[in-house]
C-alpha positions in Angstrom: 54.4 107.7 26.0 52.6 105.0 28.0 48.9 104.8 27.3 46.9 103.4 31.2 44.3 101.7 30.2 42.2 101.2 33.5 39.1 99.1 33.5 35.8 100.5 34.9 33.8 97.7 37.2 30.4 97.7 35.6 27.3 98.6 38.0 24.4 97.7 38.1 22.0 94.9 36.3 21.3 94.0 32.8 18.1 94.6 31.0 17.6 90.6 30.2 18.8 89.9 34.3 16.3 91.6 35.8 13.6 90.0 33.4 14.6 86.7 34.5 14.5 87.5 38.2 11.2 89.6 38.0 9.6 86.3 36.1 11.4 83.6 38.7 9.5 85.9 41.3 6.2 86.0 39.2 6.3 82.3 39.1 6.6 81.2 42.7 4.0 84.1 43.4 1.6 82.3 41.2 2.5 78.9 43.1 2.6 80.2 46.2 -1.3 81.6 45.2 -2.1 78.5 44.0 -1.9 76.3 47.6 -3.2 79.2 49.4 -6.7 79.5 48.5 -7.1 75.5 49.4 -5.2 76.5 53.1 -7.7 79.2 54.1 -10.8 76.9 53.2 -9.2 74.0 55.7 -8.4 76.4 58.2 -11.8 77.9 58.5 -13.2 74.2 58.5 -11.0 73.0 61.4 -11.9 76.2 63.2 -15.6 75.8 62.6 -15.0 72.4 64.2 -13.5 73.4 67.1 -15.8 75.5 67.9 -18.2 73.4 67.7 -16.5 70.4 69.7 -15.7 73.0 72.1 -19.4 73.9 72.7 -20.4 70.3 72.6 -17.8 69.1 75.2 -19.0 72.5 76.9 -22.9 71.2 77.1 -21.7 67.7 78.4 -19.5 69.2 80.8 -22.7 71.0 82.0 -24.7 68.2 82.0 -21.8 66.2 84.0 -22.3 68.8 86.9 -25.6 69.6 86.9 -25.7 71.9 89.5 -29.3 72.9 88.4 -30.5 69.5 88.1 -30.8 70.5 84.2 -29.5 68.4 81.1 -27.4 70.4 78.2 -27.0 69.8 74.6 -27.3 71.1 71.0 -29.4 71.3 68.2 -28.1 71.6 64.8 -29.4 73.4 62.0 -27.6 73.4 58.3 -25.7 76.5 59.1 -26.0 77.3 62.6 -26.5 75.5 66.1 -27.9 76.3 69.7 -26.6 75.5 73.1 -29.2 74.9 74.7 -30.9 73.1 78.4 -34.0 71.7 79.0 -36.0 74.8 79.6 -33.9 77.6 77.6 -32.2 78.1 74.7 -28.3 79.7 75.9 -26.9 80.9 72.6 -26.8 80.4 69.2 -23.7 80.1 67.3 -23.5 80.8 63.3 -21.2 78.7 60.8 -19.3 80.4 58.5 -21.1 81.3 55.4 -19.5 78.3 52.9 -19.8 75.6 55.9 -22.7 73.9 56.6 -23.4 71.0 59.0 -25.2 67.9 56.9 -25.5 63.9 56.8 -26.8 64.5 60.4 -28.1 61.0 62.0 -28.0 61.9 65.7 -31.9 62.2 67.1 -33.7 64.6 65.0 -31.3 67.7 64.3 -30.7 67.6 68.4 -27.6 66.1 70.7 -28.6 65.8 74.3 -26.0 64.5 77.1 -27.7 62.9 80.4 -27.0 64.0 83.6 -24.2 63.1 86.0 -23.1 60.6 83.1 -22.5 63.0 80.1 -23.8 59.7 78.2 -25.5 60.6 74.6 -29.2 60.1 75.8 -31.0 56.5 74.8 -27.7 55.2 74.5 -27.5 55.7 70.9 -24.5 57.7 69.1 -24.8 60.5 66.2 -22.7 61.7 63.5 -22.6 64.3 61.1 -20.6 66.3 58.5 -18.9 69.7 58.5 -18.5 70.9 54.9 -17.6 73.5 52.1 -17.9 73.3 49.2 -14.2 71.4 48.8 -14.1 69.5 52.1 -15.4 67.7 54.9 -14.8 66.7 58.3 -16.9 63.7 60.1 -18.0 64.7 63.9 -19.6 61.4 65.4 -20.0 60.9 69.3 -20.6 57.7 70.6 -23.0 55.8 73.0 -20.8 56.5 76.4 -20.4 60.3 75.0 -17.2 60.4 73.4 -16.5 62.7 70.8 -14.2 62.1 67.5 -13.8 64.1 64.8 -11.7 63.9 61.4 -9.1 65.9 59.4 -10.8 67.6 56.6 -11.0 65.5 53.7 -12.1 66.0 50.1 -15.2 65.5 48.8 
């Protein structure tokens, strides 16, 4: 009699293989989470910077158009700013709770644009920082009304 030995195929993974794959997954997850915190902070700072620059440009455009004969500007607080005309506050905007306006060297805390030209009032220039606990971005407005900004940098 001839005995037939058949090889049975092994199905599934061994415990060691599953543990190694699980360990690699945990290491990759820890690595990804360590970078996501700084990415989120940078994203929030850029988002607030974009909002503020858009409102600066809005007040500048309203002054250039001067359809109602008024000049427009922003009043910069430490954690908010106000879009305003010569006669009234138009809208107050809150910054994200972790972000503040610092090192403001604008005339007082106000940025006014001249009617029809859109230049900064009094041929001055001004700059200020938006910052959180680890990053900052610099916003500058020159005397001709050009608004420049930097990419977020570490403190």
